[in-house]
C-alpha positions as CSV (number, residue, x, y, z in Angstrom):
1,X,-0.2,0.0,-0.3
2,X,2.8,2.3,0.7
3,X,4.0,2.3,-2.8
4,X,0.8,3.7,-3.7
5,X,0.1,6.4,-1.5
6,X,3.9,7.4,-2.1
7,X,2.8,7.6,-6.1
8,X,-0.6,9.9,-5.2
9,X,1.6,12.4,-3.1
10,X,4.2,12.1,-5.7
11,X,1.9,13.2,-8.4
12,X,0.0,15.6,-6.3
13,X,3.3,17.5,-5.7
14,X,5.3,16.8,-8.5
15,X,5.0,20.2,-10.3
16,X,5.0,23.2,-8.0
17,X,5.9,21.2,-4.6
18,X,8.1,24.5,-3.5
19,X,5.1,26.8,-3.3
20,X,3.0,24.4,-1.5
21,X,5.5,23.2,1.5
22,X,2.8,23.6,4.0
23,X,0.3,21.2,2.1
24,X,3.3,18.6,1.9
25,X,4.6,18.8,4.9
26,X,0.8,18.2,6.4
27,X,0.6,15.6,4.3
28,X,3.9,14.2,5.5
29,X,2.7,14.3,8.9
30,X,-0.4,12.3,8.3
31,X,1.1,9.9,6.6
32,X,4.1,9.1,9.7
33,X,0.5,9.8,11.9
34,X,-1.3,6.7,10.4
35,X,1.9,4.9,10.1
36,X,2.9,5.1,13.7
37,X,-1.6,4.7,14.7
38,X,-1.1,1.6,12.8
39,X,2.2,0.1,14.5
40,X,0.6,1.3,18.0
41,X,-2.6,-0.9,17.3
42,X,-1.1,-3.8,15.5
43,X,1.4,-4.4,18.4
44,X,-0.7,-5.2,21.2
45,X,-2.4,-8.0,19.6
46,X,0.2,-9.5,17.1
47,X,3.1,-9.8,19.8
48,X,1.4,-11.6,22.8
49,X,-0.3,-14.2,20.2
50,X,3.5,-14.4,18.2
51,X,2.4,-13.6,14.9
52,X,0.3,-15.0,11.9
53,X,2.2,-18.5,11.8
54,X,1.0,-19.0,15.5
55,X,-2.2,-17.6,15.3
56,X,-3.4,-19.8,12.0
57,X,-1.5,-23.0,13.8
58,X,-4.8,-24.6,14.6
59,X,-6.3,-24.0,11.1
60,X,-2.9,-25.7,9.3
61,X,-3.5,-29.3,8.3
62,X,-1.3,-31.8,10.1
63,X,0.9,-33.8,8.0
64,X,4.8,-35.2,8.3
65,X,6.0,-33.4,5.6
66,X,5.4,-29.5,7.2
67,X,7.7,-28.4,9.0
68,X,6.7,-27.9,12.7
69,X,6.1,-24.1,14.3
70,X,7.5,-25.6,17.6
71,X,10.7,-26.6,17.8
């Protein structure tokens, strides 16, 4: 998703970014804020749960050829 957002910011400010510095600063701060809020809300869930692999462990098929998550 971040490459698409970066491209949209580039397209918006590619011609006259020096004139619109304040708008560029606000957009940059909003992007950084969304990044930080997403990180802050994601970590309390995923860190105690052990990440995606341990969270979906019960859904995985039991097979001798699969690598065990708990070695």
